[in-house]
N, C-alpha and C positions, 0 to 999 in steps of 0.2 A: 504494500500500500504506500502511496506517495506520502511524504512527510506532511504536506499541507492537508491531505485528506485525513491522515492520522490525527493531526492537531485539531482539525474541525470535529472529528469524532469525539475526541477527548473533551472538547469544549461543550458539545451538545449532549454527550453521554457521560458515563463515569469511567475514568481511568484511575489507576492507582497513582499515588504521589510520585513514586519512582519514575513511572512512565511520563508523567507530566513534566518532571524535572529534566528527564533525558530529552524530551521533545523541545523544551524551552532552550536547553543548552545547544541542541542541534540547530534549531532555528536561528539562534544568535550567531552560531558559527557560520551558518550559511549567509546570514545578513552581512557579517564582517567580510567574508570572501567576496560577496557581490559588491560591497562598498569599495573594496580595493580594485576590483575589476572596473567598476564605473570610473574611479579616479584615473586608472590607466587609460581608459577610453577617452576621458575628457582631456587628458594630457596629450594624447595622440591627435585628437581633433584640433586642439589649439596649435600644435606644432605644424600640422598640415595646413591649417588656415594661415599661419604666419608665413609658411613657405610659399603658398599660393599668392599671398599679398606681396611678398618680395618679388616674385616672378612678374606679377602684374605691374608693380612699380617699375621694374627693370624694363618691361616692354614699353611702358609709357615714356620712360626716360629715353629709350632707343628711338621711339617715334618722335619725341621732341627734338632729339639730335638730328633726325632726318629732316624734319620741318625746318629747323634752324639752318641746316646746310642748304636746303632748297631756297630759303629766303636769301641767304648770302649769294647764291648763284644768280638769283633774279636781280638782286641789287647790283651785282657786278655787270650783268647784261644791261641793265638800265643805265648804269654809270658810263659804260662804254658807248651806248647809243647817244647819251646826252653829251658826252665829250666829243663826239664827231662833229 
């Protein structure tokens, strides 16, 4: 029987004190394991989001450099045309 079903049974019906204590300890242990796992998942999520943000910013920076380069080229062409 699943631990949750067993706990529900003990809540609704009668279980001996030792079984209730064992279930309580087991549920707390499982909760602690899940809390650690959730913390690991949150850390990984934040790390992936940070990496994605850095890549996005790098792409924007690269795009801005390309735009600035293009603007300089246009300015040079205009300067050459005006100078003639």
